C-alpha positions in Angstrom: 94.0 -106.3 -38.0 91.0 -103.8 -38.9 89.3 -105.6 -41.3 86.7 -104.3 -43.8 83.7 -105.2 -46.4 82.4 -103.9 -49.6 78.8 -103.4 -49.5 77.2 -102.8 -53.1 73.8 -101.2 -53.7 70.9 -103.2 -53.0 69.3 -104.5 -56.3 65.9 -104.1 -54.6 66.3 -100.4 -54.7 66.7 -101.1 -58.5 64.2 -104.1 -59.7 61.6 -101.4 -60.8 63.5 -100.0 -63.8 63.3 -103.3 -65.9 59.4 -102.6 -65.8 59.8 -99.2 -67.2 59.0 -97.7 -70.5 61.0 -95.9 -72.2 58.8 -93.2 -71.7 58.4 -93.7 -68.5 62.6 -93.8 -67.8 62.7 -90.6 -69.9 60.5 -88.8 -67.7 62.4 -89.8 -64.4 65.9 -88.5 -66.3 67.0 -92.4 -66.2 68.8 -93.7 -69.3 68.9 -97.2 -71.0 72.3 -97.7 -72.1 74.1 -101.0 -74.4 77.3 -101.0 -73.1 79.8 -100.3 -75.7 83.1 -100.6 -74.0 85.1 -102.6 -71.4 85.6 -101.7 -68.7 83.4 -98.4 -68.6 80.2 -99.2 -66.9 80.9 -100.0 -63.5 77.7 -101.8 -62.0 77.1 -100.7 -58.7 74.8 -103.6 -57.4 77.9 -106.1 -58.7 80.7 -104.2 -58.6 81.4 -105.4 -61.6 82.2 -103.9 -64.9 79.7 -104.9 -67.2 80.2 -106.6 -70.6 79.7 -105.4 -74.1 76.4 -105.5 -75.4 74.7 -105.9 -71.9 71.8 -103.1 -70.5 72.6 -101.0 -67.9 70.7 -98.3 -66.3 72.1 -94.9 -65.6 70.3 -92.9 -63.0 71.0 -90.5 -59.8 71.1 -92.2 -57.1 70.5 -90.7 -53.0 74.0 -93.1 -52.4 74.4 -90.9 -48.5 70.8 -90.2 -47.0 72.2 -88.9 -43.6 71.7 -85.9 -41.9 75.2 -84.2 -42.2 76.1 -81.8 -44.9 78.0 -84.6 -46.7 74.7 -86.0 -47.6 74.7 -86.5 -51.5 73.8 -88.3 -54.4 75.0 -88.6 -57.7 74.7 -90.9 -61.4 74.9 -95.0 -61.0 75.1 -97.5 -63.4 73.2 -100.5 -62.6 73.2 -103.8 -64.3 69.7 -105.0 -65.8 68.2 -108.3 -64.1 71.2 -108.6 -61.7 71.2 -109.6 -58.1 73.6 -107.7 -55.4 77.0 -109.5 -55.3 78.5 -110.1 -51.8 82.2 -109.8 -51.2 84.4 -112.1 -48.5 86.0 -110.1 -45.6 88.9 -107.7 -47.0 87.7 -109.0 -50.7 88.5 -106.3 -53.2 86.2 -106.2 -55.9 88.6 -107.1 -59.4 86.2 -103.4 -60.9 88.4 -101.7 -58.7 92.1 -103.0 -59.8 92.0 -100.6 -62.7 90.6 -97.5 -61.4 91.8 -94.3 -59.8 90.2 -93.4 -56.5 88.9 -91.3 -54.6 88.5 -92.5 -51.0 86.3 -90.5 -48.5 86.2 -91.8 -44.6 83.2 -90.8 -42.5 82.6 -90.5 -38.7 79.7 -91.7 -36.7 78.0 -88.1 -37.3 78.2 -88.8 -41.1 81.6 -86.4 -41.0 84.2 -86.7 -43.4 87.4 -86.5 -41.6 89.5 -88.4 -44.1 90.1 -88.0 -47.9 92.6 -88.8 -50.3 93.3 -90.7 -53.6 94.8 -94.2 -54.4 95.3 -96.4 -57.5 92.9 -99.3 -57.3 95.9 -101.9 -57.2 97.1 -100.4 -53.9 93.6 -100.2 -52.4 93.6 -103.1 -49.9 96.6 -101.9 -47.9 95.2 -98.1 -48.1 92.1 -99.4 -46.3 93.5 -101.3 -44.0 95.8 -97.9 -43.2 92.9 -95.7 -43.2 90.7 -98.0 -40.5 93.7 -97.8 -38.1 92.1 -94.6 -37.3 89.0 -96.0 -35.2 87.0 -92.8 -35.8 86.2 -94.1 -39.3 83.2 -95.7 -39.5 82.5 -96.0 -43.1 84.6 -95.3 -46.3 83.2 -94.2 -49.7 84.7 -95.3 -53.1 84.3 -93.0 -55.9 85.7 -92.7 -59.3 88.3 -89.9 -58.7 88.6 -88.5 -62.3 84.4 -88.2 -63.2 83.6 -88.3 -59.2 81.1 -91.0 -59.3 80.3 -92.9 -55.9 81.0 -96.6 -56.2 80.3 -98.1 -52.9 80.6 -98.2 -49.4 83.4 -100.2 -47.3 82.2 -100.9 -44.1 84.4 -101.9 -41.0 84.0 -105.2 -39.5 
């Protein structure tokens, strides 16, 4: 069986946000927002939807910092004052259950060799199927409609 593990972004990369003034946030094109709908603000360090009235930061993040034409950055939400959440082998974070997802598989050279979309409720079976291809080293999940990066899924 091919096993996988969800990898949230490391909170240490975002701790500085909590100490920035409104002016410093603006200078760095970072938005501090109060959550006004649930679900709708998926945190990339907990892989959970932020709760109503919680504070989140929206910023551009270099999530695929590789030597490949597929190097990429884009907008991500991170909740204020949160620690990185870890997930068990083959555990799917709840926030993916209600999303249409773009699934992108990459090889050792960070080249995309697989792409598809799936409803989140079918994600576990889809990931296991994708990982049957031994060339796929890791997978990126994006929200299919807005295209925003969610997380990396690693083969284990």
